[in-house]
Structures are given as structure tokens and as C-alpha cells.
C-alpha positions as CSV (number, residue, x, y, z in Angstrom):
1,M,294.5,48.9,82.0
2,L,292.1,49.3,79.1
3,T,288.4,48.9,79.8
4,E,285.0,50.2,79.0
5,E,284.3,53.3,81.0
6,D,280.6,52.6,81.6
7,G,281.3,49.0,82.6
8,F,283.9,49.8,85.4
9,A,283.5,51.4,88.9
10,F,286.7,52.4,90.7
11,N,287.1,51.4,94.4
12,T,290.0,52.7,96.6
13,S,290.6,49.2,97.9
14,Y,292.0,48.3,94.5
15,I,295.1,50.4,95.4
16,T,296.2,48.4,98.5
17,T,294.7,44.9,97.8
18,Q,294.6,42.3,95.0
19,Q,290.8,42.7,94.5
20,L,291.2,44.3,91.0
21,L,292.8,41.1,89.8
22,N,289.6,39.1,90.5
23,Q,287.4,41.6,88.6
24,T,286.0,40.9,85.1
25,T,286.1,43.8,82.8
26,S,285.0,44.3,79.2
27,I,286.2,46.4,76.4
28,V,284.5,47.4,73.1
29,I,286.6,47.7,70.0
30,D,285.2,49.5,67.1
31,W,286.5,47.9,63.9
32,V,285.6,47.4,60.3
33,I,286.9,45.4,57.4
34,G,288.5,47.3,54.6
35,N,287.6,50.7,53.5
36,T,284.8,49.9,51.0
37,T,281.1,49.5,51.2
38,C,279.2,46.2,51.2
39,D,278.2,46.7,47.5
40,S,281.8,47.1,46.5
41,A,283.2,44.3,48.7
42,Q,280.7,41.8,47.3
43,T,282.0,42.3,43.8
44,N,285.3,40.6,44.8
45,K,284.4,37.2,46.1
46,S,288.0,36.2,46.9
47,S,288.4,39.0,49.4
48,Y,284.8,39.2,50.6
49,A,284.8,38.5,54.3
50,C,281.2,37.3,54.9
51,K,281.8,33.6,54.1
52,S,278.7,31.9,55.6
53,N,275.7,31.3,53.3
54,Y,273.4,32.6,56.1
55,S,275.4,35.8,56.7
56,I,274.6,39.5,55.9
57,C,276.9,42.4,55.1
58,L,276.4,45.7,57.1
59,N,278.1,49.0,56.2
60,S,280.0,50.6,59.1
61,N,278.3,53.5,61.0
62,S,281.6,55.2,61.8
63,G,283.0,55.7,58.3
64,Q,284.3,53.4,55.5
65,G,284.4,49.6,55.7
66,Y,281.9,46.9,56.5
67,L,281.0,44.2,59.1
68,C,279.3,40.7,58.8
69,N,276.4,39.3,60.9
70,C,274.4,36.0,60.9
71,L,270.9,36.3,59.6
72,D,268.0,36.5,62.0
73,G,267.3,33.0,63.3
74,Y,270.9,31.9,62.9
75,E,273.9,32.2,65.2
76,G,277.7,31.6,65.0
77,N,280.6,33.0,63.0
78,P,279.6,34.7,59.8
79,Y,283.3,34.9,58.7
80,L,283.6,31.1,58.3
81,Q,282.1,28.9,55.7
82,G,279.1,27.2,57.4
83,G,279.7,29.3,60.5
84,C,276.1,30.5,60.9
85,R,273.8,27.7,62.2
86,D,270.0,27.6,62.5
87,I,268.6,28.4,66.0
88,D,266.1,25.8,67.1
89,E,263.6,28.1,68.8
90,C,261.3,25.2,69.8
91,T,264.0,23.4,71.8
92,N,265.5,26.4,73.3
93,Q,262.4,28.3,74.5
94,N,259.2,26.9,72.9
95,P,257.6,30.3,72.1
96,C,254.2,28.8,71.4
97,S,251.3,28.8,73.9
98,K,250.8,25.7,76.2
99,D,248.1,24.2,73.9
100,G,250.0,25.1,70.7
101,K,252.7,23.0,69.1
102,C,256.0,24.5,67.9
103,H,257.5,23.6,64.5
104,N,261.1,24.6,63.8
105,L,261.9,26.1,60.4
106,P,265.2,27.2,58.8
107,G,265.9,30.5,60.4
108,S,262.4,30.7,62.0
109,Y,259.5,28.6,63.5
110,K,255.8,28.4,63.5
111,C,253.0,27.4,65.9
112,S,250.0,25.2,65.2
113,C,246.9,24.6,67.3
114,P,244.7,21.5,68.0
115,F,241.6,20.8,66.0
116,G,238.9,23.5,66.5
117,K,241.4,26.3,67.3
118,R,243.5,28.7,65.3
119,I,246.5,31.0,65.8
120,K,245.8,34.5,67.0
121,H,246.8,37.0,64.2
122,N,248.3,39.5,66.6
123,D,251.2,37.4,67.9
124,G,251.3,34.1,66.0
125,T,251.9,32.0,69.1
126,D,248.6,31.8,71.0
127,C,245.6,29.7,70.1
128,E,242.0,30.7,70.1
129,L,238.7,28.8,69.5
130,H,237.8,28.8,65.8
131,L,234.0,27.9,65.8
132,S,233.5,28.3,62.0
133,L,236.4,26.1,61.2
134,L,235.1,23.5,63.7
135,I,231.7,23.6,62.1
136,R,233.1,23.3,58.6
137,S,235.4,20.5,59.6
138,C,232.6,18.5,61.2
139,A,230.4,19.1,58.2
140,S,233.3,17.9,55.9
141,I,233.8,14.8,58.0
142,V,230.1,14.0,57.9
143,A,229.9,14.6,54.2
144,I,233.0,12.4,53.6
145,A,231.5,9.7,55.9
146,F,228.2,9.8,54.0
147,L,230.0,9.7,50.7
148,G,232.1,6.7,51.8
149,F,229.0,4.9,53.2
150,G,227.1,5.6,50.0
151,T,229.9,4.3,47.9
152,Y,230.2,1.2,50.1
153,M,226.4,0.6,49.9
154,V,226.4,0.9,46.1
155,H,229.3,-1.5,46.0
156,E,227.6,-4.0,48.4
157,K,224.3,-3.6,46.5
158,R,226.0,-4.5,43.2
159,K,227.9,-7.3,44.9
160,L,224.6,-8.7,46.4
161,S,222.8,-8.3,43.1
162,K,225.5,-10.4,41.3
163,L,225.4,-13.0,44.1
164,K,221.6,-13.2,43.8
165,E,221.9,-13.6,40.1
166,K,224.6,-16.3,40.6
167,Y,222.3,-18.3,42.9
168,F,219.3,-17.8,40.7
169,Q,221.2,-19.2,37.7
170,E,222.8,-22.1,39.7
171,Y,219.4,-23.4,40.8
172,G,217.8,-23.3,37.3
173,G,215.9,-20.1,37.9
174,W,215.8,-19.2,34.2
175,T,214.3,-22.6,33.3
176,L,211.6,-22.1,36.0
177,L,211.0,-18.5,34.9
178,K,210.6,-19.5,31.3
179,K,208.0,-22.1,32.3
180,I,206.0,-19.5,34.4
181,Q,206.0,-17.0,31.5
182,S,205.0,-19.5,28.9
183,D,202.2,-21.2,30.9
184,E,199.6,-18.8,32.2
185,G,198.0,-21.6,34.2
186,F,201.2,-22.6,35.9
187,G,200.4,-22.0,39.6
188,F,203.9,-21.3,40.9
189,T,205.7,-18.1,42.0
190,I,209.3,-17.1,42.2
191,F,209.6,-14.9,45.3
192,T,212.3,-12.4,46.0
193,K,214.5,-12.6,49.1
194,R,213.0,-9.3,50.3
195,Q,209.5,-10.7,50.0
196,V,210.2,-13.8,52.1
197,E,212.1,-11.7,54.7
198,Q,209.2,-9.3,55.0
199,A,206.7,-12.2,55.2
200,T,208.5,-13.7,58.2
201,N,209.6,-10.5,59.8
202,N,213.1,-11.2,58.8
203,F,212.8,-14.8,59.9
204,D,211.9,-13.9,63.4
205,S,212.1,-16.8,65.8
206,A,208.6,-16.0,67.1
207,N,207.3,-17.2,63.7
208,I,209.0,-20.6,63.8
209,I,206.5,-23.5,63.5
210,G,208.8,-26.4,62.8
211,L,212.4,-27.4,63.3
212,G,214.2,-30.3,61.6
213,G,217.5,-31.6,60.4
214,Q,216.9,-30.2,56.9
215,G,215.7,-26.8,57.8
216,T,213.4,-24.5,59.7
217,V,209.7,-23.7,58.9
218,Y,208.3,-20.3,59.5
219,R,204.8,-18.9,59.5
220,G,204.5,-16.0,57.1
221,T,202.1,-13.9,55.1
222,L,202.4,-13.4,51.3
223,R,199.9,-11.5,49.3
224,D,197.5,-11.5,52.3
225,E,197.6,-15.3,52.5
226,M,199.1,-17.3,55.4
227,V,201.9,-19.6,54.1
228,A,204.6,-21.9,55.5
229,I,208.1,-20.8,54.5
230,K,210.8,-23.4,54.8
231,K,214.4,-22.2,55.0
232,C,216.5,-25.2,54.0
233,K,219.9,-25.9,55.5
234,I,221.6,-27.8,52.7
235,V,221.0,-28.9,49.1
236,N,222.8,-31.6,47.2
237,E,225.4,-30.0,44.9
238,S,224.6,-32.5,42.2
239,K,220.9,-31.4,42.2
240,K,221.5,-27.7,41.8
241,K,221.2,-27.6,38.0
242,E,218.1,-29.8,38.1
243,F,216.5,-27.8,41.0
244,G,214.4,-25.6,38.7
245,K,213.1,-28.6,36.7
246,E,212.2,-30.4,40.0
247,M,210.3,-27.4,41.2
248,I,208.2,-27.5,38.0
249,I,207.4,-31.2,38.6
250,L,206.7,-30.8,42.4
251,S,204.5,-27.7,41.8
252,Q,202.2,-29.7,39.6
253,I,201.5,-32.3,42.2
254,N,197.7,-32.0,42.8
255,H,196.4,-34.3,45.6
256,K,194.1,-33.3,48.4
257,N,196.4,-35.1,51.0
258,I,199.7,-33.4,49.8
259,V,200.7,-30.0,50.9
260,K,200.7,-27.7,47.9
261,L,204.1,-26.1,46.9
262,L,203.3,-22.5,46.0
263,G,206.7,-21.2,45.1
264,C,210.3,-20.7,46.0
265,C,213.0,-18.1,46.4
266,L,216.3,-18.7,44.5
267,E,218.2,-15.5,45.4
268,V,219.8,-17.2,48.4
269,E,222.6,-19.7,48.9
270,V,220.1,-22.5,49.8
271,P,216.6,-22.2,48.2
272,I,213.6,-21.2,50.3
273,L,210.4,-23.1,49.7
274,V,206.9,-21.7,50.1
275,Y,204.0,-24.1,51.0
276,E,200.3,-23.7,51.8
277,F,199.8,-23.2,55.5
278,I,198.2,-26.1,57.4
279,Q,196.4,-24.9,60.6
280,N,196.5,-27.8,63.0
281,G,200.2,-28.6,63.0
282,T,201.9,-32.0,62.8
283,L,200.6,-35.5,63.4
284,F,203.6,-35.9,65.8
285,N,202.3,-33.1,68.1
286,Y,198.8,-34.4,67.8
287,I,199.9,-37.8,69.0
288,H,202.6,-37.0,71.5
289,H,201.4,-33.6,72.9
290,K,197.7,-33.9,73.3
291,N,195.8,-31.4,75.4
292,E,194.7,-32.7,78.7
293,G,191.3,-34.5,78.4
294,S,191.6,-34.8,74.6
295,H,191.0,-38.1,72.9
296,I,192.0,-39.5,69.4
297,S,189.6,-42.2,68.3
298,L,190.7,-45.3,66.4
299,S,188.5,-44.2,63.5
300,L,190.3,-40.9,63.1
301,R,193.6,-42.7,63.3
302,L,192.6,-45.0,60.5
303,V,191.4,-42.1,58.4
304,I,194.7,-40.2,58.9
305,A,196.7,-43.4,58.1
306,Y,194.7,-44.0,54.9
307,E,195.0,-40.5,53.7
308,S,198.7,-40.4,54.3
309,A,199.2,-43.8,52.5
310,D,197.0,-42.6,49.6
311,A,199.2,-39.5,49.2
312,L,202.4,-41.5,49.1
313,A,200.8,-44.0,46.7
314,Y,200.1,-41.0,44.4
315,L,203.7,-39.9,44.6
316,H,205.0,-43.4,43.8
317,F,202.6,-44.4,41.0
318,S,200.8,-41.3,39.6
319,A,203.4,-38.6,39.7
320,S,205.5,-38.3,36.5
321,P,208.3,-39.0,37.1
322,P,207.6,-41.0,40.3
323,I,208.7,-39.3,43.6
324,F,210.2,-41.0,46.6
325,H,209.6,-38.9,49.7
326,G,212.7,-40.0,51.6
327,D,211.7,-38.7,55.0
328,I,208.3,-40.1,56.0
329,K,207.6,-39.4,59.7
330,S,204.7,-38.2,61.8
331,A,206.3,-34.7,61.9
332,N,206.0,-34.5,58.1
333,I,202.3,-35.3,58.1
334,L,200.2,-32.2,58.8
335,L,196.6,-31.9,59.8
336,D,194.3,-29.2,58.5
337,K,191.4,-27.6,60.4
338,N,189.2,-30.7,59.7
339,Y,192.1,-33.1,60.7
340,M,192.6,-34.2,57.1
341,A,196.1,-35.5,56.6
342,K,198.6,-33.6,54.4
343,V,201.9,-35.1,53.6
344,S,204.6,-32.4,53.5
345,D,208.3,-31.6,53.4
346,F,209.9,-32.9,50.2
347,G,213.3,-31.7,51.3
348,A,214.7,-35.2,51.1
349,S,212.7,-36.2,48.0
350,I,214.2,-37.5,44.8
351,L,212.8,-37.9,41.4
352,V,213.1,-41.4,39.9
353,P,215.2,-41.3,36.7
354,T,213.2,-41.8,33.6
355,D,215.4,-44.7,32.5
356,E,214.6,-46.4,35.9
357,A,218.3,-46.8,36.6
358,Q,219.2,-47.6,40.1
359,L,219.8,-44.3,42.0
360,V,222.3,-44.2,44.8
361,T,222.1,-41.1,47.0
362,F,222.7,-40.0,50.5
363,V,219.4,-39.1,52.1
364,Q,218.8,-36.8,55.1
365,G,216.3,-39.2,56.7
366,T,215.3,-39.3,60.4
367,Y,216.7,-41.9,62.8
368,G,214.1,-44.3,63.9
369,Y,212.2,-44.0,60.6
370,L,214.9,-44.7,58.1
371,D,215.0,-48.1,56.3
372,P,217.7,-50.3,57.9
373,K,218.5,-51.6,54.4
374,Y,219.5,-48.1,53.3
375,F,222.4,-48.1,55.8
376,Q,223.8,-51.1,53.9
377,T,223.1,-50.0,50.3
378,C,222.6,-46.3,50.4
379,Q,219.8,-47.0,47.8
380,L,216.6,-45.1,48.3
381,T,213.6,-46.9,46.8
382,D,209.8,-46.8,47.1
383,K,210.2,-49.6,49.7
384,S,212.2,-47.2,51.9
385,D,209.1,-45.0,52.2
386,V,207.1,-48.1,53.0
387,Y,209.3,-48.9,55.9
388,S,209.1,-45.3,57.3
389,F,205.3,-45.4,56.9
390,G,205.2,-48.6,58.9
391,V,206.9,-46.8,61.8
392,V,204.2,-44.0,61.5
393,L,201.5,-46.7,61.8
394,L,203.2,-47.9,65.1
395,E,203.0,-44.3,66.4
396,L,199.2,-44.2,65.6
397,L,198.7,-47.6,67.3
398,T,200.8,-47.1,70.4
399,G,201.1,-43.3,70.9
400,K,204.7,-43.9,71.8
401,H,207.9,-42.2,70.5
402,V,209.8,-44.1,67.9
403,I,213.0,-43.8,70.0
404,D,213.1,-43.9,73.8
405,F,216.6,-43.0,74.9
406,D,215.7,-43.6,78.6
407,A,214.8,-47.3,77.9
408,P,217.3,-50.2,77.9
409,E,219.3,-50.4,74.6
410,E,217.4,-53.4,73.3
411,E,214.0,-51.6,73.9
412,R,214.9,-48.1,72.6
413,S,213.5,-48.7,69.1
414,L,209.7,-48.8,68.9
415,S,209.9,-51.0,65.8
416,S,212.0,-53.6,67.7
417,R,209.6,-53.6,70.6
418,F,206.7,-54.0,68.3
419,L,208.1,-56.9,66.4
420,V,208.9,-58.6,69.7
421,A,205.4,-57.9,71.0
422,M,203.9,-59.4,67.8
423,K,206.0,-62.5,68.1
424,E,205.0,-63.0,71.7
425,K,201.4,-62.1,71.0
426,K,201.5,-59.2,73.5
427,M,200.5,-56.4,71.1
428,H,197.7,-55.4,73.5
429,D,200.4,-54.3,76.1
430,L,201.9,-51.9,73.6
431,L,198.7,-50.2,72.5
432,D,197.7,-46.7,73.3
433,D,195.4,-46.7,76.3
434,E,192.9,-44.7,74.3
435,I,192.2,-47.5,71.9
436,K,192.7,-50.6,74.0
437,G,189.0,-51.2,74.4
438,D,188.2,-50.5,70.7
439,D,187.9,-52.8,67.7
440,M,190.7,-55.3,68.2
441,E,190.1,-56.8,64.8
442,A,190.8,-53.5,63.1
443,I,193.8,-52.8,65.3
444,M,195.4,-56.2,64.6
445,D,194.8,-55.7,60.9
446,V,196.7,-52.5,61.1
447,A,199.4,-54.1,63.2
448,N,199.9,-57.0,60.7
449,L,200.1,-54.4,57.9
450,A,202.8,-52.5,59.9
451,K,204.7,-55.7,60.4
452,K,204.7,-56.3,56.6
453,C,206.0,-52.7,56.1
454,L,208.9,-53.4,58.6
455,N,210.0,-56.5,56.8
456,M,213.9,-56.5,56.6
457,K,213.6,-57.9,53.1
458,A,212.5,-54.8,51.2
459,E,211.3,-56.8,48.2
460,E,208.7,-58.5,50.4
461,R,207.2,-55.3,51.7
462,P,203.9,-54.2,50.2
463,T,203.7,-51.2,47.9
464,M,202.1,-48.0,49.0
465,K,199.2,-48.6,46.7
466,E,198.6,-52.0,48.4
467,I,198.9,-50.3,51.8
468,A,196.4,-47.6,50.9
469,Q,194.0,-50.2,49.7
470,E,194.3,-52.3,52.8
471,L,193.8,-49.3,55.1
472,D,190.8,-48.2,53.1
473,R,189.3,-51.6,53.6
474,I,190.0,-51.5,57.4
475,K,188.7,-47.9,57.6
476,K,185.5,-48.7,55.7
477,L,184.8,-51.8,57.8
478,K,185.4,-49.8,61.0
479,Q,183.2,-46.9,59.8
480,H,180.4,-49.3,59.0
481,L,180.5,-50.7,62.5
482,W,180.8,-47.2,63.9
483,G,177.8,-46.1,61.9
484,Q,175.6,-49.0,63.2
485,E,176.6,-48.1,66.8
486,Y,176.1,-44.4,66.2
487,N,172.6,-45.0,64.8
488,S,171.6,-47.2,67.8
489,H,173.0,-44.6,70.3
490,E,174.9,-47.3,72.1
491,M,178.4,-45.6,72.2
492,E,180.1,-42.5,73.5
493,P,181.4,-39.8,71.2
494,L,184.7,-41.1,69.6
495,L,186.6,-37.9,70.0
496,G,185.7,-37.0,73.5
497,E,186.2,-33.2,74.2
498,T,184.9,-30.4,72.1
499,S,188.5,-29.5,71.0
500,H,188.1,-32.3,68.4
501,D,184.6,-31.6,67.3
502,A,185.8,-30.8,63.8
503,G,187.4,-34.2,63.5
504,R,184.3,-35.9,64.8
505,D,182.1,-34.1,62.4
506,R,184.4,-35.1,59.6
507,E,184.2,-38.8,60.5
508,A,180.4,-38.6,60.6
509,E,180.3,-37.0,57.2
510,E,182.6,-39.7,55.8
511,S,180.3,-42.4,57.2
512,I,177.4,-40.9,55.4
513,A,179.4,-40.5,52.2
514,F,180.1,-44.3,52.2
515,G,176.3,-45.0,52.4
516,R,176.0,-45.7,56.1
């Protein structure tokens, strides 16, 4: 038989047995194609034997002729068209290190490493830590992040600036600004959003001094001055264009018993109003949350009632155009350090049209104070404020809340209970204990005035000017009697504890001012 000499070992058992038939032998045949070199053979494409595109021609080592092989990275038959196929090293053996990743290429492969590592140059398959690349990559990421953030901030700043300008224009800011620039004596300021945010520590809840259906009031500091900043919830869409003009009118209101409007901020969706700060809070808290042992005299109640009525009469008859408050309640009457009344919160106010046409509007009034006629007609008039003020008079007389949700349905409304008590001549049972033993004539005069204010027929209610005049008469008569008793030393101090000394001093001063 024919076999390779180095690949066969003879055994004597092969002579007498069949073992040789089970052996695998190999032979090596040295052969070549033709009798020319590769260069010569490639000139004749029709007879050239290396047909595969990925084959290579090799000259024979034993003489003339040539042979064909597949290129490195390929395997198969080089003598056939398409016979040499790419070897996928990644699938067959994955030559890369365990943390490297293999990528097959035509006739080859490459290894890649995870972030922060690089291929070792000596073998191209193992990964090593690349600290400088990691640092540069992190620096690039940070730089890109800062660049992106900077671009975003510039975009947002421009967007915010356009939005602020939009709001400013919508609320008549240019009209207001023109007025401020042309009138040096015009005491009104347009504040920026940043200013009011800084003044209230970004509207910190710790600075809240008042909550209501129309907005939240914060304590703040602007230009080293304590102010009250009201962040409104809504504004009537129809009033947007006239808002600047209304601010001009409201800012020029000058009455000692009306809280001064100092300025506003128009760079927000709903304008923010800035008022003078009133130290002693609201009449509501003064009546319903008195400190233990404190006492509110009838005289002081009459003074507060008169001052509030006088302020409303000014709005109705002296302001130009006249102003209807729209939300008169004890929570919107503030008290300064001397317990002087200050009517506040014009969030629900409307300006009466110059042609005196009937104005129909939806008012954000307060339940218990709002004129019942308004629910039928939706017409806000000066007599609507009169009705609401009548309810405030009841609070001053009775010290009770205008709505008692724990009471039976027919007794929940203070105004209803009052009208029943007046009809049955039981007003004494409804009075605040602190004034039951005081001047009943003055008390009944105020009660009868309140009854007129609560008349269901609005046209029969008195005007605020008439109310102020009547309260002034009652107050002066009471102060005259108080002055006589005070001079004869026959009565106890009206205001009791020292917490109200300022109010007591003020009453004494007013008595002297009226010649008593």
C-alpha cells in the first residue's frame, strides 16, 4: 500500500490478523498546476486556477508550476468561485480577553474594551486601565453637560423674559409705566418678580399673614419697609386690559382709613399687589380670637365701625370713578397699632362705569356677607357693600361668627338670627357679653342701623354716607357720656387689660378732640 513513511508504524500482527484494515493512514502528494509561475499564469484568466476572490497564488517550491491558497482569515476551496469564506474568529474562539469585546471583520477581527480601559499594544486582545482617557472622557462629559445646561438656561431665560413681557403688556403695564414716568409725584411702584420673591423669601409659608378665596397675603420687606404682599389667585379676563388704568385710580386713593396701595408686580400670570403693612391684623381676629382677659369696649367698637363706614363712603362718593368694594367683611378691615380701622383688599372691587350703565359681574364675595339680591341679579351695586357692612356691624355687636355650621339650619346665619331677635325684641340675648351692661341706647341705635342695612329691598337700604353719619352721631354721643363718667372717676377702664392700652389712649384722645 501507499502511505507516508513518518505517519506509519509497522506491527507484525498485521501479517496474521485484519488489524491493518482498521488503521487510518495518510499520504502526501506533491503536485502543482501547470509549468508556469504565478505571474505568468495570472495573465491568462481563462486558465488561471485560483478562482476565489479571496485566494492567493503561491509558486511551487519543487520546481515549475503554482498552487492556490485562501487568504489569511478565510477558509475553503480557492479553486472555486466563492470557495474561500470568512472565518468568524469571534464565534469560533473569541480571542479577546474576558472583559474585552470581539468584533468580526472580513478576514480578521478586533477587540474593544469597556469605558476607561484600552487595548494593550503588545497583543491587541487584552484590556488595561487607561486613566488619562478616563479623565479626558469625564472632563468632556462634564463640559458637554455644562454647555447643554448653559444653553438650556439661556433658552429658558429668554422664554421667561418673553413670558414676563407678555404678562406685563396684557395687564396694561405700559400705560402704568408711562404714568409713573410722566408724573414725578405719582406714589406708585412697579416691582419685578425677583423683588417680591426676595421680599417674601420666595413666598415662604412662614410669612403668610392672611388666606382667602381670592389670594394669599404675605409679610415682606421692600426697600427696608415692611409691606403686605398679596398673591392673587385669579383675575377677570375682561379686566386684564384695564388693569393698569385701575391701578392708577386705586393708587391715588388717599384716606386715613383705607390701606394704601404702594405698587404691583405684572411679570406674573396673575398680578401681585403690594400694600402698606398694618400691624394689628384683622378685625375678624380681634373679635373672634381675643387674648384671654382682653376686653373690647363698646366705644372702641363704635369708633372702628364709624371709621370703616367713612372709608367705604369715600370709595362710593369721593373716589373718581366711584369704587364698589365687593367683599366687605371683618377679615378685610385691618387695625393699626392704635386700633384705627383700615379697609383693605380690593381684589373683588370694580370701578363704576363713567356712563353709570348697569354693570353685571361675577364677584368673588364671601358667603355670609354677600348681598342675597346679588344671587338673583348678579348686579353689584353700592347697596351690596351696605348689606355686607351690616353683617360686620352684627359681628361687632354680638362677637359671633356670621356662619355657624354647628347650629340648626335655620339658625346658621347670624343675619337671620339677628332679624328674628329684633322682631321678638330679644336682641339682648344675642349681644356680646362684654357689652351687655353698657349703653343699651347706643347699642340699639347700631342694631336698628344694621337692620336697615340688611333690608332685602336694596333700594330701601341707607347709603354708606348716611351710615357713616349715623355712626358718627352715635359715637359722639357715647363718647360724651364716657367723658362725663371718665371725669367723675365713676367707671372702670373700658379696655381692661394693658394689651389694649393703645386703643384706650386713642379713645381718650378722641374724646378730648371733640371738646369733652
